C-alpha positions, 0 to 999 in steps of 0.5 A: 500500500502507498502512503503520502504523509507528513514527516511527523506521521511517518511513525504511524505507517505499519511496516515503516514503524517497525524500522523506527525502533532503532532510528527516529522518523527524522533520521530515516528521512535524513538517511534517505535524502542523503542517499538520494541527495542529487535528486533534491539539493535544495530540499536537502539544504532545507532539511538540514536547516530543519534538523538544526532548528529547535522550534520546528513548528516555526519552520517555513514549510512542511516535509512529506514522505512517499512510502510503499510498504516498508520502502521510502520512495520520496520526500517532498517539501512544500513551503508556506509561500507555495514552492514545491521541491522534490527528492524522488529517484528517477526509478520510482515504479509506475504503480507507486507513481499512479497510486500516489497521485490522489494521495498527494492531491488530497494534501495539496488541494488546500495549499497554495502552489506557485512553483514545482521544481525537481528532477523529471520524475518527481516534477511530473508526479507533482504536476499530475497530482496538481492536475487532479486537484480542482479549485474547489477541492474536487477531483476534476483535472483543471489545475494546469501550469502556466509555464513548463520549463525543461532543463538539463541537470549537469554535474562538475568533474574537473577531469572533463574541464577543457582548461585551454578553452577557459579564460583565467579571468579573476573571479571575486566574491562580491560584497554587500556594497556592490549591490548597485553594480550587480543589480543590472545583471540580476535584473536581466537574469530574473527577467530572462531566466526566472520570471514566468510569463504571467508574473510582472518584474518586482524590483523590490523582490529582486533587490532583496533577494540579491542583497540576501545572497550578498550577505551570505557571501553567495555571489561571485563575479568577474570584474571589468573596467569602470566598476562593472562586472562581465558576469555573475553567478550565485550559489543557490543551495549548499547541502551535505555533498553538493553545491548548486549554482544558479543565477549565471548571467553575462552582460551582453557586451562580454558574451561569448568570451568565456565568462560563464564558463570561468564562473562555473569552473571556479565554483566547481573547484571551490566546491571541491575544497569543501568535499562537495560537487558543484551542480547546475541546470540549464535550459535544453534549448540554450545551446551556447550555455550548454557548450560553455558548461561542458567546456568547464567540466560539467556533464549531463546527469539527468532531466530537470523540470520547473513548472509555474502555476 
């Protein structure tokens, strides 16, 4: 039998419960996510924060578990704002997939969802569950994404890097006082790569997100002349074994000069210093970026999807 339950109710499932005499439900979930971390780096980062937080009732979202008999098949995170992240292996069996759809739908029917993000199997499962949910909580399939994006998930391997093709530009870690110089790049990135077609650009949100990343030390860039930057990249998530890169954007005047490749190569090598592997995802149709990342040592690992609602 398939179950889809909040993490706090995992102990109520019969065969799983027998395994919990040795470990807690949270430890069981932590072990699963650690073993399948590549399928949910952002979720793993949030789980790590959840484990460290003393008052878990105040955490900005909920974790759910997909279970078949005594097998834990997936962990899903739903933020209070409506972001859904998945950690579901690509080998999720089709019978479990189909049985899970109405169970997930029952948990989501009264929750706001604006975005689903994850490897293709998990993203497709959540999309199927949302289609199952109607606006009034019934069973009709009327909830459809307004935009569905397909990406290639890529992992860094230094041995694959074509060093002779990567310009050795200076890469700097940016500081809070450089917000104004970086803002045009961040605005362009959000407009081109992030915003779905049904949402307007929000300057305040863009600035606040950039400022937060700067305060965390997560923004790197390549300086050019006159206090401008050729391009920038952001560390979007750091989990136990992975560092996920996002926000890669090059100013139009400096494109096709190796800036993006240099940024992700630099971050890939820096991740290795903390015993992590750098990962990123790129739109399937963005051939120039794919080529740059391949030159920098990144290789295709799987298919990733983002759906906006």
